[in-house]
C-alpha positions, 0 to 999 in steps of 0.5 A: 708487535706494531703490526698486532696492534694495528691488526687489533685496531682494524678489527675494532674499528671494523666491529665498530663500524658494523654495530654502528651501521646496524644501529643506524639501519634499525633506527632509520625512519621507515615509511608506513606501510599502506594500501594504495588506490587511484582516483578513477572516472567513470559511471557511477549511481547513487540508488536506494535499495529495497524489497518490492513485490509485483502487483496487477495495477486494476484487478477485477473480482468476478462475483455472484449477481444472485444467490444460486449454485455455482457449478464447478469452474473449468478455467484455471489460474493463468489461462488467458480469458477475453472480455466477455468470456463465460468464466463461471456458470450458476442456477439461480435459486428459487424464492419457494425453497426458502425456509417455512419459519420465514414464511410463517414470520412474514404472514404473522407480520401481515396479520400484526399490521391489519390489526394495527390498521384496524385500530387505527381506523377506530381511533379515527372514528372516536376523533371525528365524534369527540370533533363533532361533539366539540364543534356542537358545544362550541356553537351553543356556547356561542349562540348563548354568549351572544344572548348574554347568557354565557360567559366569556370564559365559557367560550374560550373553554369551548373553543380550545376543546374544538381545537383539540379535537381537530388536532386529534382527528388530524393525528388519527388521519396520519396514523392510519397512513402509517398503518397502511404503509406497514401493511403494504410492506409486510405483504410485500415480503410475503409476495415471493411465498404467496405469489405463485406465478412468481415462484413458477416463473422462477422454477422454470428458469432452473435448467437455464445456466446463467453465465458469468462473463469476463468484465476484462481481457487478461489472466486468471489470477486466482480462483476463491471457489473452484468446486460446485457449492450454493452462493449468496449474492456477492460472494467472489468466485475468481479474480482477473488482471491484465499482467501484460500491460497491468504489471507494476511494483509496489515498494514498501520505503523507509520515509526518509528514503521516500523523501529523497526520490520524485516520480520519474526517477529511473529504477533498475528491478533486480534479482527477479529470476531472469539472467537481466535486470529490468528498467523501470520508473518511479509513478506514484509515492503515497502521502501516508506512512505506516508504521511496520515492525522489522525483523530485528523487532525495530519499528520503522515508518514505511511508505508505498511507492509504486514503480511502473515497468519500462522493459518490454513485456517480452524481457519479463514474461515470467514475472506474475501477480505477487512476485518478489524482486529487488528495486534500486531506484537511482537518486543520482547518476553522472556517466563520467564522475571522478570516483575514490572508493569511500574507505579513502575518505575521512573527516577533516573538520566538521564539514569538510572531507580529505584524504592522502594523495601520495606524491614521490612516497609522501602522503599529503592530506588534501580537502575534497568536495564529495558531490556524492556517496553510495557507501562504496565509492564517492564522487569528487567535484574536483580538486584531483586528478584522474590517475593519482594515487591515494591511501586507502583506509589511512590508519589513525597514526598517518599525518600529512608529510609522512613517507608511505609505501605500498603494503605487498600481499605478504605484509 
C-alpha cells in the first residue's frame, strides 16, 4: 500500500514538473526575429537621374539664297560632306516670268507719281507768283510809309503777307523733292519688267546651275526639301552638323535638382543602347526655367542642362542627333565610404539618425552621422565599425537592449 502511494506521488510530481516546464517554455522571453546586415566599406555615389536627348551643338541649315527651282537632291541623311561640297543645285528664276498684274500695277504707280509731280510743279509756280506779288506790295507800302502816306498797320500786314508767301514757296519746293523721290521709286519697281537688257541677261543664265555648298564639314542630319520644286529665297533645304565633335546631351532637370549641380560635375550616360555607359561632364546650366507638364499631369519647373561627352567617338559611333539617353549626374562620391543600407536608418530626434547594432544578440541603439544618402545606401562619417552587424528595417516595437535573432528564409 505504501509502495502504491509513492508511485502515485512520483507520477504526480513528474506531471507537475512537465506542466511547469511547458509553462516556463511557453512564457519565456524569446528574441525578436529581424533581418540583419553588416556595415560595409567601398565606393559610393549620389546621383541625379534624368532622361536626356542628344543634339548637335552647332547645326547649319542650308537655305536657298535666291528664288529659283531646286533640283532633286542627291545626298541622303547620314552622308558625310566636306566643307565646300555642293549639296544642292538650283536654277534662278527670271524676273520677266513674273505675273502681268504686278507689271501693270508698277506702271500705274509710275503714272500716278508723274501726275503728282506735275501737280507739285504747278503749286510751285503759283507759290512763286504769290511771293512776287507779296514782295511788290511790300515795296510799294514801304515807300508810301516813308512818305507818310501809308500807316504802320498797312506796312506790318504786307510784311506778314510777304513772309507767308516765302514759306509757301519753300513748302512747294519740298513737295517737288518728295514727288521726284516717289517717281524714282516707282520706276525702280518697273526695272525688272521693262529693262530688256537685264531680263535677257538673267534668262541667258537659266542654263547655269547655281550650286549650294556645305558651309562646314559634317554629316547630313535631315533634309527638308527632297524633290525638285520652285522655292522662294530663304527656304531651308537641309541641315548639316558635326556629330563626331559637336554632339552633346541636353537634359531637362527639375529646378530643385539643378541647383545642386555645377559645371564640371561628372556624368554617367547610360541606357543609350551600347554595352557600356559613357562618360560626360556638365558644361552649362541655363539660368531660365520653364514649366512642363509631367505624364501624371503635374506642372513642374524644369531647367535645361547641357552635358559634354568625354568618351571617345569610337565608343559612341552609333549615337546621332535626337537620340534618347539616361543621364546620372554625380553630386557626391567617395571611393572608400563607410556604408549601410538606407533601410537600417531611422529618425532619433528632429535632426539625428540612428540604427541598431547587434552586440551578443542584443540590439543596441546607436546614433550615426549621415554624409550622403542615395535612397538605397547611406554613407556614414564614423562612429561605427566596418563589418558590425546591424538590424535592417527595424520593426516599430524594437527598443534598445532587446534581444534579437536572425530571421531565416523560412520564418
